[in-house]
C-alpha positions in Angstrom: -10.7 29.7 -27.9 -7.4 31.4 -28.3 -4.2 29.7 -29.6 -2.8 29.2 -26.0 -6.0 27.4 -24.9 -5.9 25.1 -27.9 -2.2 24.3 -27.3 -2.9 23.5 -23.6 -5.8 21.2 -24.7 -3.4 19.3 -26.8 -0.9 18.9 -24.0 -3.5 17.9 -21.3 -3.9 14.2 -22.4 -0.2 13.6 -21.9 -0.2 14.9 -18.3 -1.6 13.3 -15.1 -5.1 14.6 -14.1 -4.9 17.9 -12.3 -1.2 18.7 -13.0 -1.9 21.2 -15.8 -4.4 23.0 -13.6 -1.7 23.4 -10.9 0.8 24.7 -13.3 -1.6 27.3 -14.8 -3.0 28.5 -11.5 0.3 29.2 -9.7 3.1 29.1 -12.2 5.4 30.9 -9.8 4.9 28.1 -7.3 5.9 25.3 -9.6 9.1 24.2 -7.7 6.9 23.9 -4.5 4.3 21.7 -6.1 5.4 18.7 -4.1 3.7 17.6 -0.9 3.5 14.8 1.7 0.0 13.4 1.7 -2.2 10.3 2.0 -2.8 8.3 -1.1 -3.7 4.7 -2.3 -1.3 2.9 -4.7 -2.4 0.1 -7.0 0.3 -1.8 -8.9 -0.8 -4.1 -11.7 1.6 -6.6 -13.4 0.2 -8.0 -16.6 2.0 -11.0 -18.3 1.4 -12.5 -21.7 -0.2 -9.5 -23.4 0.4 -9.8 -27.2 2.8 -7.3 -28.8 0.2 -6.3 -31.2 -0.7 -2.7 -31.6 -4.5 -3.3 -31.7 -4.4 -5.6 -28.7 -2.3 -3.3 -26.7 -4.4 -0.3 -27.6 -7.6 -2.0 -26.5 -5.9 -3.1 -23.3 -4.8 0.4 -22.3 -8.1 2.0 -23.5 -10.0 -0.3 -21.1 -7.6 0.3 -18.3 -7.8 4.1 -18.8 -11.6 4.0 -18.9 -11.9 2.1 -15.7 -9.3 4.1 -13.8 -10.9 7.4 -15.0 -14.3 6.1 -13.9 -13.0 6.0 -10.3 -11.0 9.3 -10.7 -7.6 7.6 -10.3 -4.4 8.4 -12.2 -2.3 6.0 -14.3 1.1 7.4 -13.2 3.5 5.2 -15.1 3.8 2.1 -17.2 7.2 0.3 -17.4 8.7 -3.1 -18.2 8.9 -5.5 -15.2 10.8 -8.7 -14.5 8.1 -10.7 -16.3 5.6 -8.7 -18.4 4.9 -5.1 -17.8 3.8 -3.0 -14.8 1.3 -0.2 -14.4 1.1 2.1 -11.3 -2.2 3.7 -10.6 -2.7 6.3 -7.9 -5.8 7.5 -6.0 -5.8 10.6 -3.8 -3.2 12.5 -5.9 -3.4 15.2 -7.0 -7.0 15.3 -5.7 -8.2 13.4 -2.6 -11.6 11.9 -2.0 -12.9 10.6 1.3 -13.3 7.2 -0.2 -10.1 6.7 -2.1 -9.6 3.2 -0.6 -13.1 2.2 -1.8 -12.4 3.6 -5.3 -9.1 1.7 -5.5 -10.7 -1.5 -4.5 -13.6 -1.2 -6.9 -11.2 -0.2 -9.7 -9.0 -3.2 -9.0 -12.0 -5.7 -9.1 -13.4 -4.1 -12.3 -10.0 -4.0 -14.0 -9.3 -7.6 -13.2 -12.7 -8.7 -14.6 -12.7 -6.6 -17.8 -9.0 -7.1 -18.8 -9.2 -10.8 -18.3 -12.4 -11.1 -20.2 -10.8 -9.3 -23.2 -7.4 -11.0 -23.0 -7.9 -14.7 -22.2 -4.2 -15.5 -22.2 -3.1 -12.7 -19.9 -2.2 -13.2 -16.3 -2.7 -10.2 -13.9 -1.3 -9.7 -10.5 -2.2 -6.7 -8.3 -1.0 -5.1 -5.1 -2.8 -2.3 -3.2 -1.6 -0.2 -0.2 -2.6 3.0 1.4 -0.6 5.4 3.5 1.6 8.6 3.4 3.9 9.4 0.5 5.6 12.2 -1.3 3.8 13.5 -4.4 5.4 16.1 -6.7 8.0 17.0 -9.2 11.2 14.9 -9.6 13.9 16.1 -12.0 15.5 19.3 -13.2 14.3 22.5 -15.0 15.0 20.7 -18.3 12.8 17.6 -17.6 10.4 17.0 -14.8 8.1 14.1 -13.9 5.0 14.3 -11.5 5.1 11.1 -9.5 4.8 9.5 -6.1 7.5 7.9 -3.9 7.9 6.4 -0.5 7.4 3.3 1.6 3.7 3.2 0.8 4.6 2.8 -2.9 7.2 0.2 -2.2 4.8 -2.0 -0.2 2.2 -1.9 -2.9 4.8 -3.0 -5.5 6.0 -5.9 -3.3 2.5 -7.0 -2.7 2.0 -7.1 -6.5 5.1 -9.3 -6.8 3.8 -11.7 -4.1 0.3 -12.0 -5.6 -0.6 -15.3 -7.3 -1.8 -14.9 -10.9 -5.2 -13.2 -11.3 -5.2 -12.2 -7.6 -5.5 -8.9 -5.8 -3.3 -8.7 -2.7 -3.9 -5.8 -0.3 -2.5 -4.5 2.9 -4.5 -4.7 6.1 -4.4 -0.8 6.3 -6.5 -0.8 3.1 -8.7 -3.7 3.9 -9.9 -2.2 7.2 -11.3 0.7 5.1 -13.3 -1.4 2.6 -14.3 -4.6 4.5 -18.0 -3.7 4.6 -18.2 -3.6 0.8 -15.8 -6.4 -0.2 -15.2 -10.1 0.4 -11.8 -10.2 2.1 -9.7 -13.3 2.9 -7.0 -12.6 5.5 -3.6 -14.3 4.9 -1.9 -13.1 8.0 1.5 -11.4 8.1 3.9 -11.6 5.1 7.5 -10.7 4.9 8.2 -8.4 2.0 11.6 -7.8 0.4 13.1 -4.5 1.5 10.4 -3.8 4.1 11.6 -4.0 7.7 8.4 -5.1 9.4 6.1 -7.9 8.3 2.8 -6.6 6.7 -0.6 -8.0 7.4 -2.0 -9.0 4.0 -5.4 -10.1 2.6 -6.8 -11.2 -0.8 -9.7 -9.0 -2.2 -12.0 -11.6 -3.6 -14.6 -9.2 -5.0 -17.5 -7.0 -4.1 -20.2 -8.1 -1.8 -23.6 -8.5 -3.4 -24.9 -6.0 -0.8 -22.8 -4.1 1.8 -22.8 -5.3 5.3 -25.7 -3.4 7.0 -24.5 -3.2 10.6 -20.9 -3.1 11.9 -19.9 -3.8 15.6 -22.7 -2.5 17.9 -21.7 0.5 20.0 -23.3 2.5 22.7 -25.7 5.2 21.4 -25.3 8.4 23.3 -27.1 11.7 23.2 -29.7 10.7 20.6 -32.6 9.6 22.7 -35.2 11.9 20.9 -34.0 10.7 17.5 -34.2 7.0 18.4 -37.8 7.6 19.7 -38.6 9.2 16.4 -37.3 6.2 14.6 -39.4 3.9 16.8 -42.5 6.0 16.0 -41.9 5.7 12.3 -41.4 1.9 12.6 -44.8 1.7 14.3 -46.5 3.8 11.7 -45.1 1.8 8.8 -46.0 -1.6 10.5 -49.5 -0.3 10.7 -49.7 0.2 6.9 -48.6 3.8 6.1 -45.5 4.6 4.0 -43.2 7.1 5.6 -39.9 9.0 4.8 -37.4 10.1 7.4 -34.5 12.3 6.5 -31.4 12.3 8.6 -29.3 15.4 7.9 -26.0 16.4 9.3 -22.3 17.1 8.7 -19.6 14.4 8.2 -19.0 12.4 11.3 -22.0 13.8 13.2 -23.6 10.4 13.8 -25.8 9.6 10.7 -24.3 6.1 10.3 -24.7 5.3 13.9 -28.4 6.3 13.8 -28.8 4.2 10.6 -27.4 1.2 12.4 -29.8 1.7 15.3 -32.7 2.0 12.8 -31.7 -1.2 11.1 -31.5 -3.0 14.4 -35.0 -1.8 15.5 -36.4 -2.7 12.0 -34.9 -6.2 12.3 -36.6 -6.6 15.7 -39.9 -5.7 14.1 -39.5 -8.1 11.2 -38.8 -5.6 8.4 -37.1 -6.6 5.2 -34.1 -4.4 4.7 -32.5 -3.0 1.5 -29.6 -0.6 1.5 -28.3 1.7 -1.3 -25.3 3.9 -1.1 -24.3 6.9 -3.2 -20.6 7.5 -3.8 -18.8 10.6 -5.0 -17.7 8.7 -8.2 -21.2 7.5 -8.9 -22.7 11.0 -9.3 -22.8 10.7 -13.1 -23.9 7.0 -13.3 -27.7 6.6 -13.8 -29.5 4.5 -11.1 -26.2 4.1 -9.1 -28.1 4.5 -5.8 -30.6 1.7 -6.7 -28.1 -0.8 -8.1 -27.2 -2.5 -4.9 -30.9 -2.7 -3.9 -31.8 -4.3 -7.2 -28.7 -6.6 -7.0 -29.8 -7.7 -3.6 -33.4 -8.3 -4.8 -32.3 -10.4 -7.8 -29.4 -12.1 -6.1 -26.6 -10.8 -8.4 -23.2 -9.3 -7.8 -21.9 -6.1 -9.4 -19.4 -7.7 -11.8 -21.2 -10.9 -12.5 -21.4 -12.3 -16.0 -24.2 -10.5 -17.9 -25.7 -13.8 -19.2 -26.0 -15.1 -15.6 -27.5 -11.8 -14.5 -30.0 -11.8 -17.4 -31.1 -15.3 -16.5 -31.6 -14.5 -12.8 -33.5 -11.3 -13.5 -35.7 -13.0 -16.1 -36.7 -15.8 -13.8 -37.9 -13.5 -11.0 -39.6 -11.0 -13.4 -41.4 -14.0 -15.0 -43.0 -14.7 -11.6 -44.6 -11.2 -11.5 -45.5 -11.2 -15.2 -42.7 -8.7 -16.3 -40.2 -11.0 -18.0 -40.3 -9.1 -21.4 -38.8 -6.1 -19.6 -35.7 -7.9 -18.4 -33.2 -6.1 -20.7 -34.4 -2.6 -19.6 -34.0 -3.4 -15.9 -30.6 -5.2 -16.4 -29.4 -2.1 -18.3 -30.5 0.1 -15.4 -28.5 -2.2 -13.1 -25.4 -1.5 -15.1 -25.2 -4.7 -17.2 -24.7 -4.6 -21.0 -27.7 -6.8 -21.8 -29.0 -6.6 -25.4 -32.5 -5.4 -26.1 -35.2 -7.8 -27.3 -37.6 -6.7 -30.1 -40.0 -5.1 -27.6 -37.5 -3.1 -25.6 -35.5 -2.1 -28.8 -38.6 -0.2 -30.0 -38.6 2.1 -26.9 -36.8 5.4 -26.8 -34.8 6.5 -23.7 -37.7 8.3 -22.0 -40.0 5.3 -22.3 -37.3 2.9 -21.0 -36.8 5.2 -18.0 -40.5 5.3 -17.2 -40.7 1.5 -17.5 -37.8 1.1 -15.0 -39.6 3.5 -12.6 -42.8 1.5 -12.9 -41.1 -1.8 -12.3 -39.1 -0.7 -9.3 -42.2 0.7 -7.7 -44.1 -2.5 -8.6 -41.3 -4.6 -7.0 -41.4 -2.4 -3.9 -45.1 -2.7 -3.5 -45.1 -6.4 -4.0 -42.4 -6.7 -1.2 -44.5 -4.5 1.1 -47.5 -6.7 0.6 -45.6 -9.6 2.2 -43.7 -7.8 5.0 -42.8 -4.2 5.9 -39.8 -2.8 4.1 -37.0 -0.5 5.2 -35.1 1.2 2.4 -31.9 2.8 3.6 -30.5 5.3 1.1 -27.2 6.7 2.4 -24.9 9.6 1.4 -27.6 11.2 -0.7 -25.4 14.3 -1.2 -23.8 12.4 -4.0 -26.9 11.1 -5.6 -27.1 10.9 -9.4 -29.9 12.7 -11.2 -31.8 9.7 -12.4 -31.7 8.0 -8.9 -33.0 11.2 -7.4 -35.9 11.3 -9.9 -36.8 7.7 -9.2 -36.7 8.4 -5.4 -39.1 11.3 -5.9 -41.4 9.1 -8.1 -41.5 6.4 -5.5 -41.9 8.8 -2.5 -45.2 10.1 -3.8 -46.7 6.7 -4.4 -46.1 4.7 -1.2 -48.5 6.5 1.2 -50.6 3.4 1.8 -47.8 0.8 1.6 -45.6 -0.6 4.4 -42.5 1.1 3.2 -40.1 3.1 5.4 -37.6 5.2 3.4 -34.7 6.4 5.5 -32.5 9.1 3.8 -29.1 10.1 5.1 -27.3 13.1 3.7 -25.2 16.2 4.3 -26.9 19.6 4.2 -25.4 20.6 0.8 -28.1 18.9 -1.3 -31.6 20.2 -2.0 -34.3 17.6 -1.6 -37.1 20.1 -0.8 -39.4 18.2 -3.2 -39.2 15.1 -1.0 -39.1 17.0 2.4 -42.3 18.8 1.5 -44.3 15.6 1.3 -46.9 15.0 4.0 -45.4 11.7 4.9 -41.8 13.0 5.4 -40.1 14.4 8.4 -36.5 15.5 9.0 -34.0 14.9 11.8 -31.2 17.5 11.8 -28.3 16.1 13.8 -26.2 18.6 15.7 -22.9 18.2 17.6 -23.2 16.3 20.9 -23.1 18.3 24.1 -20.2 17.9 26.5 -22.1 15.5 28.8 -22.9 13.1 25.9 -19.3 13.3 24.7 -18.1 12.4 28.2 -20.4 9.3 28.1 -19.0 8.4 24.7 -15.4 8.7 25.9 -16.0 6.5 29.0 -17.7 3.9 26.8 -14.9 3.8 24.2 -12.1 3.9 26.7 -13.8 1.3 28.9 -13.5 3.2 32.2 -16.2 4.6 34.5 -13.8 7.2 35.9 -11.8 9.2 33.3 -9.5 12.1 34.4 -11.1 15.5 33.8 -8.1 16.8 31.9 -8.2 13.9 29.5 -11.9 14.4 28.9 -11.3 18.1 28.2 -8.5 17.4 25.8 -10.6 15.0 23.7 -13.7 17.3 23.8 -11.6 20.3 22.7 -10.1 18.4 19.8 -13.3 16.5 18.8 -15.6 19.6 18.5 -18.6 17.6 19.7 -18.4 15.4 16.6 -18.8 11.7 17.7 -16.8 10.3 14.8 -13.9 12.6 15.5 -14.1 11.7 19.2 -14.0 8.0 18.5 -11.1 8.3 16.0 -9.1 10.4 18.5 -9.6 7.6 21.1 -8.6 4.9 18.6 -5.5 6.9 17.8 -4.6 7.1 21.5 -5.0 3.3 21.8 -2.8 2.8 18.7 0.0 5.0 20.1 -0.1 3.2 23.4 -1.3 6.3 25.4 -4.3 4.2 26.5 -3.3 0.6 27.4 -5.1 -2.5 28.7 -3.8 -5.0 31.2 -4.2 -8.7 31.0 -7.7 -8.5 32.4 -8.8 -6.0 29.8 -8.9 -3.0 32.1 -7.9 0.3 30.5 -5.4 2.8 31.9 -4.6 6.3 30.6 -0.9 7.0 30.7 0.1 10.2 32.4 1.3 13.2 30.4 -1.2 13.0 27.5 -1.2 16.7 26.7 -1.4 16.8 22.9 -3.4 14.9 20.3 -2.5 14.5 16.7 -5.3 14.6 14.1 -6.2 11.0 13.2 -5.8 10.1 9.5 -9.5 9.4 9.1 -10.3 13.0 10.0 -7.5 14.2 7.8 -9.0 12.3 4.9 -12.3 14.2 5.2 -10.5 17.6 5.5 -8.1 16.8 2.7 -10.9 15.9 0.3 -12.5 19.3 0.9 -9.2 21.1 0.4 -8.6 19.4 -2.9 -11.8 20.9 -4.3 -10.3 24.4 -3.8 -8.5 26.2 -6.6 -4.7 26.5 -6.4 -4.7 30.2 -5.2 -7.1 29.4 -2.3 -4.9 26.4 -1.4 -1.9 28.6 -1.4 -3.5 31.0 1.1 -4.6 28.0 3.2 -1.0 26.7 3.4 0.3 30.0 4.6 -2.5 30.3 7.2 -1.7 26.9 8.5 1.9 27.9 9.1 0.7 30.8 11.3 -1.2 28.5 13.6 -4.7 27.3 14.5 -5.7 31.0 15.1 -4.7 33.7 12.6 -5.6 37.2 11.6 -6.3 38.9 8.3 -3.4 41.2 9.0 -0.9 38.4 9.6 -2.0 36.6 6.5 -1.6 39.7 4.3 1.9 40.2 5.6 3.1 36.7 4.9 1.9 36.0 1.3 1.5 37.7 -2.1 -1.2 35.5 -3.6 -4.1 37.7 -2.7 -4.8 40.9 -0.7 -7.7 43.1 0.3 -11.2 42.1 -0.9 -9.8 39.1 -2.9 -8.2 37.7 0.3 -11.4 38.2 2.2 -13.3 36.4 -0.6 -10.9 33.4 -0.3 -11.4 33.3 3.5 -15.2 33.3 3.0 -14.7 30.4 0.6 -12.8 28.5 3.3 -15.7 29.1 5.7 -18.1 27.7 3.1 -16.0 24.6 2.8 -16.2 24.2 6.7 -12.4 24.5 7.0 -12.1 27.8 8.9 -14.5 29.9 11.0 -14.5 33.7 11.6 -13.7 33.8 15.3 -13.8 37.6 15.8 -14.8 40.4 13.4 -13.6 44.0 13.1 -11.0 45.3 13.7 -8.8 42.2 14.0 -10.7 39.8 11.7 -9.5 36.7 13.5 -10.0 33.2 12.0 -9.7 29.7 13.5 -9.2 26.3 11.8 -12.3 24.3 12.6 -10.8 20.8 12.9 -7.1 21.4 13.7 
C-alpha cells in the first residue's frame, strides 16, 4: 500500500464508520455531506464506573464491540449531570431496513454485558426513532460529523427518565420491534423541553422466540399459493418431508403467506419453530438456527450461560447426548467451556456433531408430531446455517417435516431448489382487482371512490405492503376517518400521497449500499422528478458522463430503485417507488 493509504488507515479508527469513505469518494462535495434522514438514537448514561484506566478501557471495548456487531456508531461520549453519557446512532451514515431491531438488540446486549463486567455501575438507556439532521457541524478549521434534532432530544430525555438498569423507549420504536421483544407500556410521559407528551415503554428483553403471527388480515390474490400450502401440509402429515420456497421482492406478501401457513399448520396439529435471518447476522455462524434451538431448549438469547448449560444438558441427557452439551451451547452463541471430550475435537468435527444433533432432534420431534420449520429472510443467511439447512434438507424425505423458506431473489439456493422434495412459489405483484379488494378491506368500506383506488394503486405498484402502508398513512393524517360507530369515510380532495416512512426505510437501505458517486447522481435525478432523461441528467451534474453515467443508471436498476422507461433516443428513466 502507498503512503496515503497507510495514513488513511491510521485516521480511520478516529472517525465514525463511513465518514472517511464519503470524504474520499466525493471530496468536492464535503460541505454538502449533511442530510435529513431517518435514524435511531440510543443514549446510555452510566454511573459509578471507576476512574481506572484498565476498567474504563474494558468498558469501552465491550461497548464498541457490541455496537459494531449491530453496525451502529458511537457518535460521542461526554460528562453528564451524574456519571457520563454515550450517544449511539443506527441508520447514519448507512441505513438498514431493521435499524430499530438492531438498536433494541444492541441495548439489551449492552445492558447485560456491561452490568456483568461492572457490578457497581448503574446504567440508564433511552431509545427513539425518527427524522433528524446528520452531517457536518463546524467550520473549515474544525468539523464534527454528528446528528441533531427533536428525535435526538427525545432519546436523551428518555434516558434521563429511565430508572437504573432500565431501557426506556418511545412508542414509535416499540411498534417496530414488539414481535421480538418483551415490551411493558407505561403510557404517556411528559418530557422536559418536548411540547407533546410521548408514549413510552420499557424494553424488558428479547422474547425466547419471536411471535409467530400478528393480527390476522384478509388474504387477497393468493388463492393458488394457499392451495399449494394446504397440499404440502397434507403431504407432510402423511409422512413425507417437503420443502417449499417462497420467493419475492420486499413487501410482496411473503410474511402474509407465512402467517397463513402457520395458521393452517396449527389447525393440523403441527409443532412450529421459526428462525429469522438478519442483515447483521450474516457473519454469525448458526444465527438462523439459534432461535429454533432456544425455543426447543427453553432458553433466552442473553440468559446466563450456566443456566443455559444446565437446561440443554437436561434435555440432551433424555436423548443420550448429554456429553455434547458444550458443542451445542457454543453453536447457540453461549460461551460454555468444553469438557474433556469436546475439547479434543477440531472445528470440523464439532461442526459435524452439531449438524448430526440438530438433525437428530428434528427427527425425534417429527416422530411425535408433524413439524413446520419456518426459515425467514434467507437472503441474509450465514454460511454455516445454509450448510446445515442443505444437510437437513437431504435427510428428511421420510420424516414429517415441512421446511418453509422465505427469501428475496438475490440469493442462490439452487442446491436446495433442485431436490425432488422441493417446490418454489414466486410471488408477483398483485393485479389491480386484488389490490382493490385489499384497499376495501383495509379502509373498511365496500364502496371506495374510483379516483381514490386509482391513486393508491398508482403509488403502491401492486405491492401489498406498500398499499397497506399508504392506507395506514392516510389514517394517521386524518384523510380517512372513522365515526363513533367505526364507519370509515374518505375525505374529499385526497390528490397526493406522501411515501410512508416504512417504504422509505426499505428504499434508503438500498441507497446506502451505493457508492458516493452513484448517490450523487441519484440525488440530482431526484431533483428533476419521478421521470428523467439521460440528457437532462448529463446537463445538471458533473459527477459522471457518457458510458460512466449509463453504468451508474444500470446499477440503480439493479438495486430496484429506477427503471428504464423508454430506450433510444431519449433514454428515459423512472423512479420505481416514488
